[in-house]
C-alpha positions as CSV (number, residue, x, y, z in Angstrom):
1,X,-13.4,0.0,6.2
2,X,-15.1,1.1,3.1
3,X,-12.4,3.2,1.4
4,X,-8.6,3.2,1.3
5,X,-6.0,5.5,-0.2
6,X,-3.1,3.4,-1.4
7,X,0.2,3.9,-3.2
8,X,1.2,1.3,-5.7
9,X,4.7,0.2,-6.6
10,X,6.3,0.0,-10.1
11,X,5.8,-3.3,-12.0
12,X,9.3,-4.6,-11.2
13,X,8.8,-4.1,-7.5
14,X,5.3,-5.5,-7.6
15,X,6.6,-8.7,-9.2
16,X,9.3,-9.0,-6.5
17,X,6.7,-8.6,-3.8
18,X,4.4,-11.1,-5.5
19,X,7.3,-13.6,-5.6
20,X,7.8,-13.1,-1.8
21,X,4.0,-13.7,-1.3
22,X,4.2,-16.9,-3.4
23,X,7.2,-18.1,-1.3
24,X,5.3,-17.4,1.9
25,X,2.3,-19.4,0.5
26,X,4.5,-22.2,-0.7
27,X,5.9,-22.5,2.9
28,X,2.3,-22.7,4.1
29,X,2.7,-19.6,6.3
30,X,-0.1,-17.5,4.7
31,X,-2.0,-17.5,1.4
32,X,-4.0,-14.3,2.2
33,X,-2.3,-12.1,-0.4
34,X,-2.9,-14.6,-3.1
35,X,-6.5,-15.1,-2.1
36,X,-7.3,-11.4,-2.1
37,X,-5.9,-11.0,-5.6
38,X,-4.8,-7.4,-4.9
39,X,-1.8,-5.4,-5.9
40,X,1.1,-4.8,-3.4
41,X,0.5,-1.3,-2.0
42,X,1.2,1.1,0.9
43,X,-2.0,2.1,2.6
44,X,-2.0,5.8,3.4
45,X,-5.5,6.2,4.9
46,X,-8.8,4.3,5.5
47,X,-12.2,5.8,5.7
48,X,-15.8,5.0,6.2
49,X,-18.6,7.0,4.7
50,X,-16.9,9.7,2.5
51,X,-18.3,11.8,-0.3
52,X,-16.9,9.7,-3.0
53,X,-17.2,12.2,-5.9
54,X,-15.5,14.9,-3.8
55,X,-12.8,12.6,-2.6
56,X,-12.0,11.4,-6.2
57,X,-11.8,15.0,-7.4
58,X,-9.4,16.0,-4.5
59,X,-7.2,12.9,-5.0
60,X,-7.0,13.6,-8.7
61,X,-5.8,17.1,-8.1
62,X,-3.4,15.9,-5.4
63,X,-1.9,13.3,-7.6
64,X,-1.3,15.8,-10.5
65,X,0.8,17.9,-8.2
66,X,3.0,15.0,-7.0
67,X,5.4,12.8,-8.9
68,X,6.9,9.3,-8.4
69,X,9.2,8.9,-5.5
70,X,11.4,6.0,-4.4
71,X,10.2,3.7,-1.6
72,X,12.5,1.3,0.2
73,X,11.2,-1.7,1.9
74,X,12.5,-2.0,5.5
75,X,11.1,-5.5,6.3
76,X,8.3,-8.0,5.5
77,X,6.1,-8.9,8.5
78,X,2.9,-10.8,9.3
79,X,-0.1,-10.0,11.5
80,X,-0.2,-13.4,13.3
81,X,-3.9,-13.2,14.2
82,X,-5.0,-12.8,10.5
83,X,-1.9,-14.2,8.8
84,X,-1.8,-11.1,6.7
85,X,1.6,-10.4,5.2
86,X,2.7,-6.8,5.0
87,X,5.8,-4.8,4.0
88,X,6.9,-1.8,5.9
89,X,8.6,1.1,4.1
90,X,11.6,3.0,5.3
91,X,10.0,6.2,6.5
92,X,11.9,9.1,5.0
93,X,11.3,12.8,4.6
94,X,9.7,12.5,1.2
95,X,7.2,9.9,2.3
96,X,6.3,11.8,5.5
97,X,5.8,15.1,3.6
98,X,3.6,13.3,1.0
99,X,1.5,11.7,3.8
100,X,1.2,15.0,5.6
101,X,0.1,16.9,2.5
102,X,-2.4,14.1,1.6
103,X,-4.1,14.4,5.0
104,X,-4.1,18.2,4.9
């Protein structure tokens, strides 16, 4: 995967998710999140080989026509083969509509 479109959380939620990742690492379940030094996020799409300039322009336009929305975490899970920790959002109408419009 070369490119990903991701939604980020507000700072307070990011800190809470970072704290969960730290606890998971402290319990020696997984240190992947801390190793990657990335922000907690929701991945909306992954791509290989896109026209980067065109994609940036389209995403910039898309983001200007959408505002912040609440996201609720349903659960925290782990892919056991890679020990990657993930959160899963509650799928609601707003998130589905946003995702649908993004892919259109």
